[in-house]
All heavy atoms as an XYZ file, in Angstrom:
806
protein
N       0.857     -1.183      0.000
C       0.000      0.000      0.000
C       0.893      1.234      0.000
O       1.800      1.350      0.799
C      -0.875     -0.032      1.251
C      -1.831      1.106      1.349
S      -3.319      0.956      0.404
C      -4.106     -0.409      1.180
N       0.623      2.168     -0.917
C       1.400      3.406     -0.974
C       0.444      4.589     -0.990
O      -0.540      4.606     -1.723
C       2.283      3.423     -2.218
C       3.243      4.607     -2.237
C       4.241      4.501     -3.351
C       5.527      3.946     -2.794
N       6.648      4.085     -3.710
N       0.747      5.584     -0.161
C      -0.061      6.795     -0.059
C       0.598      7.876     -0.910
O       1.784      8.153     -0.763
C      -0.164      7.222      1.406
C      -1.276      8.203      1.648
O      -2.151      8.397      0.809
N      -1.254      8.833      2.796
N      -0.191      8.494     -1.789
C       0.321      9.475     -2.751
C      -0.309     10.833     -2.466
O      -1.529     10.953     -2.319
C      -0.013      9.041     -4.196
C       0.577      7.668     -4.475
C       0.469     10.066     -5.205
C       0.068      7.044     -5.757
N       0.538     11.868     -2.411
C       0.079     13.238     -2.254
C      -0.171     13.830     -3.638
O       0.665     13.707     -4.531
C       1.143     14.066     -1.524
C       0.852     15.544     -1.519
C      -0.015     16.086     -0.596
C       1.448     16.386     -2.446
C      -0.284     17.445     -0.589
C       1.190     17.746     -2.450
C       0.316     18.273     -1.521
N      -1.323     14.475     -3.801
C      -1.664     15.140     -5.062
C      -1.941     16.607     -4.735
O      -2.914     16.918     -4.055
C      -2.905     14.493     -5.730
C      -3.185     15.146     -7.067
C      -2.738     12.998     -5.869
N      -1.075     17.498     -5.209
C      -1.210     18.913     -4.884
C      -1.494     19.765     -6.107
O      -1.426     19.312     -7.238
N      -1.819     21.034     -5.853
C      -2.144     22.035     -6.865
C      -3.419     21.680     -7.626
O      -3.531     21.911     -8.827
C      -0.974     22.268     -7.832
C      -1.110     23.583     -8.577
O      -1.630     24.553     -8.049
N      -0.648     23.608     -9.809
N      -4.392     21.116     -6.906
C      -5.671     20.747     -7.526
C      -6.584     21.962     -7.661
O      -6.570     22.859     -6.816
C      -6.397     19.714     -6.663
C      -5.808     18.320     -6.606
C      -6.558     17.484     -5.593
C      -5.863     17.670     -7.974
N      -7.381     21.956     -8.710
C      -8.458     22.917     -8.846
C      -9.469     22.630     -7.736
O      -9.674     21.482     -7.353
C      -9.106     22.755    -10.226
C     -10.218     23.749    -10.441
O      -9.937     24.912    -10.735
O     -11.393     23.336    -10.311
N     -10.110     23.670     -7.202
C     -11.033     23.485     -6.087
C     -12.273     22.682     -6.460
O     -12.972     22.180     -5.591
C     -11.436     24.836     -5.494
C     -10.281     25.566     -4.881
C      -9.965     26.847     -5.289
C      -9.506     24.977     -3.909
C      -8.899     27.529     -4.728
C      -8.432     25.640     -3.337
C      -8.131     26.926     -3.754
N     -12.543     22.505     -7.753
C     -13.711     21.752     -8.188
C     -13.459     20.269     -8.438
O     -14.379     19.540     -8.794
N     -12.232     19.811     -8.254
C     -11.898     18.405     -8.515
C     -12.575     17.511     -7.479
O     -12.582     17.817     -6.291
C     -10.367     18.192     -8.505
C     -10.007     16.735     -8.520
C      -9.740     18.893     -9.684
N     -13.140     16.394     -7.948
C     -13.832     15.458     -7.063
C     -13.020     14.179     -6.884
O     -12.063     13.924     -7.623
C     -15.208     15.084     -7.643
O     -15.008     14.398     -8.887
C     -16.077     16.309     -7.853
N     -13.438     13.376     -5.918
C     -12.776     12.094     -5.676
C     -12.894     11.179     -6.889
O     -11.949     10.484     -7.238
C     -13.358     11.429     -4.426
C     -12.976     12.155     -3.158
C     -13.497     11.503     -1.895
O     -14.101     10.413     -1.972
O     -13.286     12.082     -0.815
N     -14.043     11.202     -7.556
C     -14.218     10.333     -8.726
C     -13.308     10.777     -9.881
O     -12.809      9.933    -10.635
C     -15.684     10.298     -9.163
O     -16.131     11.580     -9.513
N     -13.072     12.077    -10.023
C     -12.153     12.563    -11.051
C     -10.749     12.030    -10.800
O     -10.081     11.540    -11.719
C     -12.120     14.107    -11.057
O     -13.430     14.613    -11.239
C     -11.210     14.639    -12.147
N     -10.295     12.106     -9.547
C      -8.961     11.614     -9.210
C      -8.862     10.101     -9.361
O      -7.863      9.578     -9.836
C      -8.577     12.026     -7.793
C      -8.186     13.482     -7.625
C      -7.908     13.794     -6.166
C      -6.975     13.804     -8.460
N      -9.904      9.394     -8.957
C      -9.906      7.932     -9.106
C      -9.758      7.569    -10.580
O      -8.972      6.700    -10.950
C     -11.189      7.339     -8.524
C     -11.213      5.828     -8.527
C     -12.450      5.283     -7.836
N     -12.449      5.546     -6.409
C     -11.839      4.782     -5.510
N     -11.170      3.707     -5.900
N     -11.902      5.066     -4.237
N     -10.488      8.262    -11.442
C     -10.393      8.018    -12.882
C      -9.022      8.350    -13.456
O      -8.581      7.734    -14.419
N      -8.337      9.327    -12.858
C      -7.004      9.703    -13.305
C      -5.972      8.634    -12.939
O      -5.071      8.334    -13.720
C      -6.627     11.045    -12.670
C      -5.314     11.680    -13.097
C      -5.378     12.110    -14.556
C      -5.009     12.876    -12.210
N      -6.106      8.032    -11.756
C      -5.115      7.073    -11.267
C      -5.399      5.625    -11.651
O      -4.473      4.813    -11.722
C      -4.985      7.179     -9.741
C      -4.107      8.307     -9.299
C      -4.608      9.592     -9.179
C      -2.772      8.100     -9.011
C      -3.808     10.635     -8.782
C      -1.955      9.134     -8.613
C      -2.470     10.416     -8.503
N      -6.654      5.248    -11.882
C      -6.991      3.845    -12.144
C      -6.320      3.236    -13.368
O      -6.043      2.039    -13.359
C      -8.506      3.646    -12.187
C      -9.073      3.543    -10.784
C     -10.567      3.290    -10.755
O     -11.258      3.605    -11.751
O     -11.035      2.790     -9.729
N      -6.012      3.978    -14.429
C      -5.290      3.352    -15.544
C      -3.913      2.801    -15.144
O      -3.359      1.958    -15.846
C      -5.137      4.487    -16.566
C      -6.252      5.423    -16.266
C      -6.464      5.329    -14.788
N      -3.381      3.245    -14.021
C      -2.055      2.798    -13.583
C      -2.116      1.647    -12.583
O      -1.091      1.068    -12.247
C      -1.273      3.981    -12.992
C      -1.091      5.065    -14.009
C      -1.968      6.147    -14.060
C      -0.086      4.992    -14.960
C      -1.826      7.135    -15.023
C       0.063      5.970    -15.927
C      -0.809      7.030    -15.948
O      -0.672      8.002    -16.912
N      -3.309      1.342    -12.061
C      -3.450      0.234    -11.121
C      -4.648      0.427    -10.206
O      -5.433      1.355    -10.352
N      -4.753     -0.477     -9.243
C      -5.889     -0.491     -8.330
C      -5.789      0.640     -7.305
O      -4.790      0.764     -6.601
C      -5.930     -1.841     -7.615
O      -6.968     -1.864     -6.677
N      -6.855      1.440     -7.221
C      -6.919      2.552     -6.266
C      -7.766      2.098     -5.080
O      -8.922      1.736     -5.229
C      -7.535      3.812     -6.913
C      -7.713      4.915     -5.886
C      -6.672      4.288     -8.067
N      -7.154      2.105     -3.901
C      -7.846      1.679     -2.686
C      -8.749      2.776     -2.137
O      -9.893      2.540     -1.778
C      -6.804      1.277     -1.627
C      -7.372      0.787     -0.337
C      -8.002     -0.581     -0.457
O      -7.621     -1.347     -1.353
O      -8.899     -0.881      0.355
N      -8.215      4.016     -2.070
C      -8.973      5.095     -1.451
C      -8.515      6.430     -2.015
O      -7.345      6.613     -2.333
C      -8.734      5.073      0.066
C      -9.589      6.003      0.863
C      -9.466      5.709      2.358
N      -8.171      6.095      2.880
C      -7.933      7.243      3.501
N      -8.894      8.119      3.667
N      -6.732      7.521      3.955
N      -9.455      7.388     -2.119
C      -9.160      8.757     -2.540
C      -9.758      9.685     -1.484
O     -10.906      9.521     -1.086
C      -9.773      9.076     -3.923
C      -9.511     10.520     -4.304
C      -9.236      8.140     -4.978
N      -8.962     10.648     -1.034
C      -9.427     11.604     -0.031
C      -9.055     13.017     -0.464
O      -7.896     13.409     -0.385
C      -8.799     11.273      1.329
C      -9.215     12.250      2.400
O     -10.274     12.856      2.328
N      -8.372     12.414      3.405
N     -10.059     13.776     -0.937
C      -9.849     15.188     -1.254
C     -10.007     15.947      0.061
O     -11.045     15.870      0.716
C     -10.864     15.699     -2.298
C     -10.701     17.190     -2.518
C     -10.706     14.954     -3.606
N      -8.963     16.664      0.473
C      -8.961     17.360      1.761
C      -9.779     18.641      1.627
O      -9.562     19.433      0.715
C      -7.519     17.662      2.216
C      -7.517     18.410      3.535
C      -6.736     16.365      2.326
N     -10.726     18.817      2.561
C     -11.610     19.982      2.529
C     -11.445     20.816      3.789
O     -11.031     20.314      4.837
C     -13.089     19.564      2.403
O     -13.416     18.685      3.480
C     -13.358     18.873      1.083
N     -11.784     22.088      3.671
C     -11.765     22.994      4.809
C     -12.915     22.630      5.741
O     -14.043     22.447      5.292
C     -11.932     24.434      4.305
C     -11.855     25.434      5.421
O     -12.931     25.735      6.001
O     -10.752     25.907      5.722
N     -12.637     22.521      7.028
C     -13.681     22.068      7.957
C     -14.779     23.104      8.153
O     -15.904     22.754      8.488
C     -13.063     21.624      9.273
C     -12.991     22.666     10.338
C     -12.374     22.158     11.583
N     -10.921     22.224     11.394
C     -10.043     21.819     12.251
N     -10.411     21.281     13.358
N      -8.762     21.938     12.011
N     -14.488     24.385      7.935
C     -15.504     25.417      8.117
C     -16.375     25.609      6.880
O     -17.593     25.723      6.987
C     -14.853     26.756      8.481
C     -14.167     26.708      9.843
O     -14.638     25.942     10.716
O     -13.167     27.425     10.020
N     -15.738     25.662      5.700
C     -16.491     25.967      4.479
C     -16.887     24.727      3.691
O     -17.777     24.790      2.855
C     -15.670     26.877      3.555
O     -14.506     26.172      3.131
C     -15.273     28.159      4.250
N     -16.192     23.606      3.902
C     -16.462     22.402      3.125
C     -15.833     22.431      1.745
O     -15.953     21.482      0.973
N     -15.139     23.512      1.410
C     -14.501     23.667      0.102
C     -13.156     22.942      0.089
O     -12.461     22.864      1.094
C     -14.302     25.155     -0.149
C     -13.742     25.494     -1.474
C     -13.692     26.999     -1.647
N     -12.626     27.317     -2.580
C     -11.986     28.451     -2.617
N     -12.287     29.403     -1.785
N     -11.046     28.647     -3.488
N     -12.788     22.422     -1.076
C     -11.508     21.741     -1.229
C     -10.367     22.682     -0.866
O     -10.414     23.876     -1.132
C     -11.340     21.272     -2.680
O     -10.019     20.866     -2.915
N      -9.306     22.121     -0.259
C      -8.131     22.921      0.089
C      -7.067     22.857     -0.999
O      -5.979     23.396     -0.856
C      -7.551     22.445      1.415
C      -8.512     22.766      2.568
C      -7.961     22.435      3.911
N      -6.706     23.121      4.159
C      -5.868     22.773      5.118
N      -6.147     21.752      5.913
N      -4.736     23.431      5.291
N      -7.361     22.149     -2.103
C      -6.448     22.135     -3.239
C      -5.454     20.989     -3.229
O      -4.521     20.990     -4.021
N      -5.651     20.014     -2.343
C      -4.796     18.838     -2.369
C      -5.580     17.615     -1.922
O      -6.676     17.724     -1.367
C      -3.521     19.026     -1.535
C      -3.734     19.173     -0.053
C      -3.617     18.083      0.786
C      -4.007     20.407      0.501
C      -3.792     18.212      2.155
C      -4.187     20.552      1.864
C      -4.071     19.446      2.694
N      -5.017     16.435     -2.219
C      -5.701     15.183     -1.916
C      -4.666     14.089     -1.664
O      -3.474     14.264     -1.920
C      -6.613     14.779     -3.071
N      -5.156     12.950     -1.189
C      -4.323     11.764     -1.012
C      -4.985     10.603     -1.727
O      -6.199     10.436     -1.655
C      -4.146     11.439      0.470
C      -3.375     12.490      1.206
C      -4.025     13.487      1.904
C      -1.997     12.498      1.176
C      -3.319     14.470      2.568
C      -1.272     13.475      1.835
C      -1.934     14.460      2.535
N      -4.171      9.820     -2.436
C      -4.651      8.640     -3.148
C      -3.856      7.451     -2.630
O      -2.625      7.494     -2.606
C      -4.453      8.785     -4.675
C      -4.859      7.525     -5.404
C      -5.226      9.981     -5.199
N      -4.545      6.392     -2.208
C      -3.875      5.176     -1.763
C      -4.005      4.120     -2.846
O      -5.111      3.817     -3.295
C      -4.488      4.649     -0.470
C      -4.130      5.457      0.741
C      -4.687      4.865      2.018
O      -5.277      3.763      1.983
O      -4.547      5.521      3.058
N      -2.864      3.585     -3.257
C      -2.850      2.515     -4.255
C      -2.304      1.251     -3.597
O      -1.384      1.310     -2.777
C      -2.015      2.909     -5.467
C      -2.609      4.077     -6.229
S      -1.742      4.480     -7.743
C      -2.277      3.155     -8.814
N      -2.883      0.097     -3.960
C      -2.530     -1.149     -3.298
C      -1.146     -1.660     -3.674
O      -0.439     -2.194     -2.838
C      -3.576     -2.242     -3.601
O      -3.747     -2.320     -5.010
C      -4.901     -1.919     -2.960
N      -0.728     -1.477     -4.919
C       0.563     -1.989     -5.372
C       1.577     -0.846     -5.453
O       1.348      0.155     -6.127
C       0.398     -2.662     -6.738
C       1.672     -3.313     -7.208
O       2.536     -2.592     -7.747
O       1.800     -4.541     -7.036
N       2.707     -1.024     -4.778
C       3.722      0.020     -4.716
C       4.327      0.337     -6.092
O       4.577      1.499     -6.406
C       4.813     -0.395     -3.735
O       5.703      0.645     -3.524
N       4.559     -0.691     -6.908
C       5.141     -0.471     -8.241
C       4.170      0.301     -9.134
O       4.582      1.201     -9.889
C       5.514     -1.795     -8.889
N       2.873     -0.020     -9.053
C       1.868      0.706     -9.827
C       1.795      2.167     -9.359
O       1.657      3.080    -10.176
C       0.495      0.045     -9.675
C       0.394     -1.312    -10.332
C      -0.909     -2.025    -10.035
O      -1.655     -1.594     -9.112
O      -1.196     -3.022    -10.712
N       1.903      2.374     -8.061
C       1.873      3.732     -7.515
C       3.067      4.534     -8.024
O       2.921      5.701     -8.402
C       1.868      3.687     -5.993
N       4.244      3.909     -8.057
C       5.435      4.599     -8.569
C       5.274      4.986    -10.037
O       5.676      6.068    -10.449
C       6.678      3.727     -8.391
C       7.099      3.600     -6.935
O       6.739      4.491     -6.128
O       7.777      2.616     -6.602
N       4.658      4.089    -10.829
C       4.401      4.403    -12.245
C       3.443      5.585    -12.371
O       3.623      6.464    -13.202
C       3.840      3.182    -12.974
C       4.890      2.216    -13.454
C       4.400      1.292    -14.544
N       3.118      0.658    -14.300
C       2.943     -0.472    -13.602
N       3.979     -1.073    -13.077
N       1.743     -0.984    -13.440
N       2.406      5.590    -11.534
C       1.427      6.682    -11.571
C       2.085      8.008    -11.194
O       1.843      9.039    -11.834
C       0.264      6.383    -10.630
N       2.937      7.994    -10.169
C       3.624      9.212     -9.738
C       4.494      9.753    -10.877
O       4.462     10.937    -11.198
C       4.478      8.942     -8.475
C       3.570      8.698     -7.273
C       5.423     10.106     -8.199
C       4.284      8.167     -6.050
N       5.267      8.852    -11.503
C       6.148      9.263    -12.595
C       5.363      9.820    -13.776
O       5.716     10.849    -14.349
C       7.004      8.066    -13.054
O       7.750      7.587    -11.937
C       7.953      8.453    -14.154
N       4.267      9.153    -14.127
C       3.493      9.560    -15.300
C       2.675     10.830    -15.068
O       2.516     11.641    -15.980
C       2.569      8.420    -15.721
N       2.153     11.009    -13.861
C       1.197     12.095    -13.630
C       1.800     13.353    -13.018
O       1.160     14.412    -13.034
C       0.052     11.593    -12.743
C      -0.818     10.500    -13.367
C      -1.816      9.974    -12.346
C      -1.528     11.015    -14.601
N       2.993     13.285    -12.454
C       3.596     14.477    -11.851
C       3.825     15.525    -12.949
O       4.492     15.275    -13.939
C       4.905     14.141    -11.147
C       5.428     15.305    -10.346
O       4.657     16.126     -9.847
N       6.736     15.400    -10.221
N       3.245     16.697    -12.762
C       3.350     17.770    -13.752
C       2.250     17.732    -14.803
O       2.143     18.648    -15.613
N       1.430     16.670    -14.799
C       0.337     16.560    -15.782
C      -0.688     17.667    -15.539
O      -0.832     18.179    -14.429
C      -0.334     15.196    -15.675
N      -1.408     18.028    -16.593
C      -2.390     19.092    -16.535
C      -3.773     18.497    -16.248
O      -4.236     17.627    -16.962
C      -2.393     19.828    -17.875
C      -3.170     21.111    -17.815
O      -3.692     21.499    -16.778
N      -3.242     21.779    -18.941
N      -4.413     18.968    -15.178
C      -5.776     18.551    -14.853
C      -6.597     19.810    -14.616
O      -6.315     20.583    -13.690
C      -5.803     17.653    -13.607
C      -7.184     17.205    -13.153
C      -7.823     16.288    -14.202
C      -7.112     16.484    -11.821
N      -7.579     20.025    -15.469
C      -8.465     21.188    -15.388
C      -7.679     22.499    -15.320
O      -7.958     23.389    -14.516
C      -9.426     21.047    -14.210
C     -10.345     19.844    -14.369
C     -11.395     19.733    -13.280
O     -11.585     20.698    -12.521
O     -12.028     18.679    -13.214
N      -6.634     22.573    -16.161
C      -5.875     23.807    -16.295
C      -4.776     24.026    -15.268
O      -4.173     25.085    -15.234
N      -4.507     23.025    -14.446
C      -3.469     23.181    -13.422
C      -2.459     22.050    -13.509
O      -2.824     20.893    -13.684
C      -4.104     23.203    -12.039
C      -5.120     24.346    -11.936
C      -5.608     24.520    -10.568
N      -4.526     25.010     -9.739
C      -4.697     25.865     -8.740
N      -5.881     26.328     -8.482
N      -3.689     26.241     -8.004
N      -1.190     22.383    -13.359
C      -0.129     21.380    -13.352
C      -0.073     20.695    -11.998
O       0.120     21.344    -10.969
N      -0.258     19.376    -11.978
C      -0.324     18.641    -10.718
C       1.057     18.437    -10.104
O       2.041     18.229    -10.800
C      -0.975     17.275    -10.943
C      -2.413     17.293    -11.454
C      -2.917     15.881    -11.664
C      -3.309     18.040    -10.485
N       1.093     18.465     -8.787
C       2.286     18.149     -8.013
C       2.015     16.814     -7.324
O       1.211     16.761     -6.395
C       2.551     19.259     -6.995
C       3.686     18.933     -6.064
O       4.507     18.073     -6.355
N       3.720     19.617     -4.940
N       2.643     15.743     -7.799
C       2.346     14.406     -7.291
C       3.625     13.751     -6.805
O       4.609     13.675     -7.529
C       1.691     13.536     -8.386
C       0.388     14.186     -8.846
C       1.452     12.122     -7.875
C      -0.317     13.472     -9.956
N       3.600     13.286     -5.555
C       4.723     12.534     -5.005
C       4.249     11.646     -3.855
O       3.094     11.733     -3.446
C       5.857     13.472     -4.559
C       5.368     14.590     -3.675
O       4.609     14.356     -2.755
N       5.791     15.805     -3.962
N       5.155     10.805     -3.366
C       4.789      9.934     -2.252
C       4.544     10.793     -1.019
O       5.315     11.696     -0.711
C       5.903      8.928     -1.988
C       5.526      7.912     -0.933
C       6.550      6.803     -0.773
O       7.491      6.729     -1.575
O       6.393      6.012      0.163
N       3.440     10.502     -0.318
C       3.078     11.278      0.864
C       4.058     10.993      1.995
O       4.458      9.858      2.205
C       1.659     10.947      1.299
N       4.435     12.044      2.701
C       5.289     11.884      3.882
C       4.392     11.691      5.097
O       3.285     12.228      5.150
C       6.151     13.119      4.068
C       7.194     13.272      2.988
C       8.143     14.406      3.292
N       7.500     15.716      3.217
C       7.485     16.465      2.129
N       8.044     16.045      1.028
N       6.885     17.635      2.149
N       4.863     10.965      6.100
C       4.043     10.783      7.313
C       3.771     12.118      8.002
O       4.605     13.028      7.967
C       4.896      9.886      8.215
C       6.064      9.451      7.419
C       6.128     10.268      6.169
N       2.602     12.201      8.622
C       2.212     13.397      9.347
C       3.132     13.564     10.566
O       3.389     12.606     11.279
C       0.767     13.230      9.806
C       0.094     14.476     10.237
C      -1.363     14.170     10.515
C      -2.156     15.426     10.664
N      -3.558     15.156     10.903
N       3.622     14.782     10.821
C       4.502     14.972     11.978
C       3.760     14.725     13.287
O       2.578     15.042     13.399
C       4.967     16.414     11.878
C       4.100     17.070     10.883
C       3.429     16.004     10.072
N       4.458     14.177     14.257
C       3.867     13.929     15.576
C       3.695     15.255     16.303
O       4.469     16.177     16.118
C       4.769     13.015     16.400
C       4.874     11.614     15.848
C       3.559     10.875     15.920
O       2.717     11.008     15.032
N       3.364     10.129     16.959
N       2.695     15.338     17.154
C       2.518     16.529     17.972
C       1.533     17.527     17.412
O       1.286     18.539     18.027
N       0.982     17.284     16.253
C      -0.084     18.130     15.734
C       0.350     19.464     15.163
O      -0.437     20.382     15.120
N       1.584     19.605     14.745
C       1.970     20.834     14.068
C       2.863     21.720     14.908
O       3.268     21.370     16.007
N       3.154     22.886     14.378
C       4.095     23.801     15.007
C       3.347     24.941     15.678
O       2.989     25.911     15.040
C       5.030     24.378     13.946
C       5.961     23.389     13.373
C       7.402     23.810     13.592
O       7.625     24.919     14.090
O       8.270     23.023     13.274
N       3.124     24.845     16.956
C       2.543     25.952     17.700
C       3.595     26.469     18.656
O       4.266     25.702     19.325
C       1.318     25.500     18.472
C       0.152     25.240     17.565
C      -1.098     25.175     18.371
N      -2.213     25.091     17.457
C      -3.399     24.692     17.804
N      -3.637     24.322     19.037
N      -4.359     24.655     16.927
N       3.705     27.762     18.714
C       4.701     28.374     19.597
C       4.028     28.813     20.896
O       3.036     29.529     20.875
C       5.322     29.597     18.921
C       5.986     29.278     17.631
C       7.312     28.661     17.896
N       7.947     28.353     16.617
C       9.020     27.659     16.519
N       9.601     27.186     17.583
N       9.546     27.407     15.345
N       4.578     28.353     21.998
C       4.062     28.736     23.302
C       5.194     29.276     24.150
O       6.360     29.164     23.800
C       3.421     27.535     24.013
C       2.153     27.078     23.382
C       2.113     25.921     22.632
C       0.988     27.807     23.513
C       0.946     25.501     22.040
C      -0.182     27.393     22.926
C      -0.213     26.240     22.194
N       4.838     29.820     25.301
C       5.847     30.304     26.233
C       6.647     29.146     26.812
O       6.385     27.975     26.541
N       7.612     29.453     27.659
C       8.515     28.433     28.187
C       7.804     27.428     29.077
O       8.300     26.327     29.293
C       9.652     29.101     28.955
O       9.121     29.848     30.032
N       6.630     27.755     29.620
C       5.923     26.818     30.490
C       4.995     25.882     29.706
O       4.268     25.104     30.302
C       5.134     27.578     31.560
C       4.051     28.455     30.966
O       3.944     28.572     29.744
N       3.262     29.084     31.809
N       5.002     25.945     28.389
C       4.178     25.064     27.582
C       2.814     25.621     27.261
O       2.113     25.090     26.422
N       2.398     26.681     27.917
C       1.098     27.280     27.659
C       1.246     28.576     26.901
O       2.351     28.972     26.543
N       0.157     29.269     26.642
C       0.253     30.555     25.957
C       1.037     31.553     26.811
O       1.053     31.461     28.036
C      -1.191     31.007     25.810
C      -2.040     29.889     26.238
C      -1.192     28.882     26.924
N       1.684     32.501     26.157
C       2.464     33.498     26.902
C       1.560     34.353     27.766
O       0.487     34.766     27.354
C       3.224     34.398     25.928
C       4.596     33.923     25.758
C       5.553     34.833     25.085
N       5.095     36.020     24.433
C       5.781     36.608     23.481
N       6.895     36.098     23.055
N       5.335     37.705     22.935
N       2.017     34.618     28.958
C       1.251     35.447     29.890
C       1.508     36.917     29.595
O       2.601     37.304     29.203
C       1.681     35.137     31.329
C       1.495     33.693     31.724
C       0.036     33.293     31.706
O      -0.820     34.034     32.158
N      -0.250     32.123     31.157
N       0.495     37.726     29.822
C       0.665     39.179     29.668
C       1.577     39.681     30.768
O       1.496     39.243     31.911
C      -0.671     39.880     29.757
C      -1.542     39.617     28.558
C      -2.816     40.421     28.684
N      -2.558     41.845     28.644
C      -2.758     42.607     27.577
N      -3.197     42.070     26.475
N      -2.533     43.888     27.627
N       2.429     40.629     30.400
C       3.321     41.196     31.413
C       2.592     42.309     32.168
O       1.751     43.004     31.611
C       4.564     41.778     30.747
C       5.433     40.715     30.197
C       6.841     41.135     30.045
N       7.048     42.278     29.156
C       8.240     42.724     28.854
N       9.307     42.177     29.351
N       8.383     43.754     28.040
N       2.985     42.442     33.423
C       2.462     43.533     34.221
C       3.077     44.839     33.752
O       4.239     44.856     33.331
C       2.812     43.316     35.700
C       2.108     42.119     36.321
C       0.623     42.332     36.386
O       0.168     43.460     36.673
O      -0.107     41.355     36.122
N       2.362     45.937     33.814
C       2.963     47.211     33.433
C       4.160     47.538     34.331
O       4.174     47.148     35.501
C       1.840     48.238     33.621
C       0.661     47.500     34.040
C       0.998     46.055     34.213
N       5.147     48.235     33.794
C       6.357     48.535     34.548
C       6.209     49.712     35.492
O       7.073     49.983     36.284
C       7.505     48.821     33.586
C       7.992     47.570     32.924
C       9.312     47.832     32.305
N       9.216     47.689     30.864
C      10.185     47.919     30.039
N      11.332     48.355     30.479
N      10.050     47.737     28.750
N       5.195     50.492     35.428
C       5.085     51.675     36.284
C       4.268     51.429     37.499
O       3.601     50.565     37.795
C       4.540     52.875     35.519
C       3.228     52.626     34.878
C       2.014     52.830     35.395
C       2.997     52.103     33.560
N       1.049     52.478     34.518
C       1.630     52.016     33.374
C       3.825     51.674     32.551
C       1.057     51.533     32.215
C       3.255     51.217     31.392
C       1.879     51.148     31.247
């Protein structure tokens, strides 16, 4: 099983469109178009899971830079999500920075 990142998507691209794009290269297990949780609109990228690693590599090679609905696709193997939920900056105590008392 290989997870593929698909970037620079038009906001109107659907899961079925992506499935149709990748299926000529092999079996597609799952397609997930990432959407904004507030608006429900596509965020312009997706993940495609293919069952066979060699087929996934062929799809990546063939489709990276390909034009879909007027946009050049950015396709590569997905990297694992970083642990810890992202980069948030907090004060030295681990929480939000405290307001300082006025100096006067």
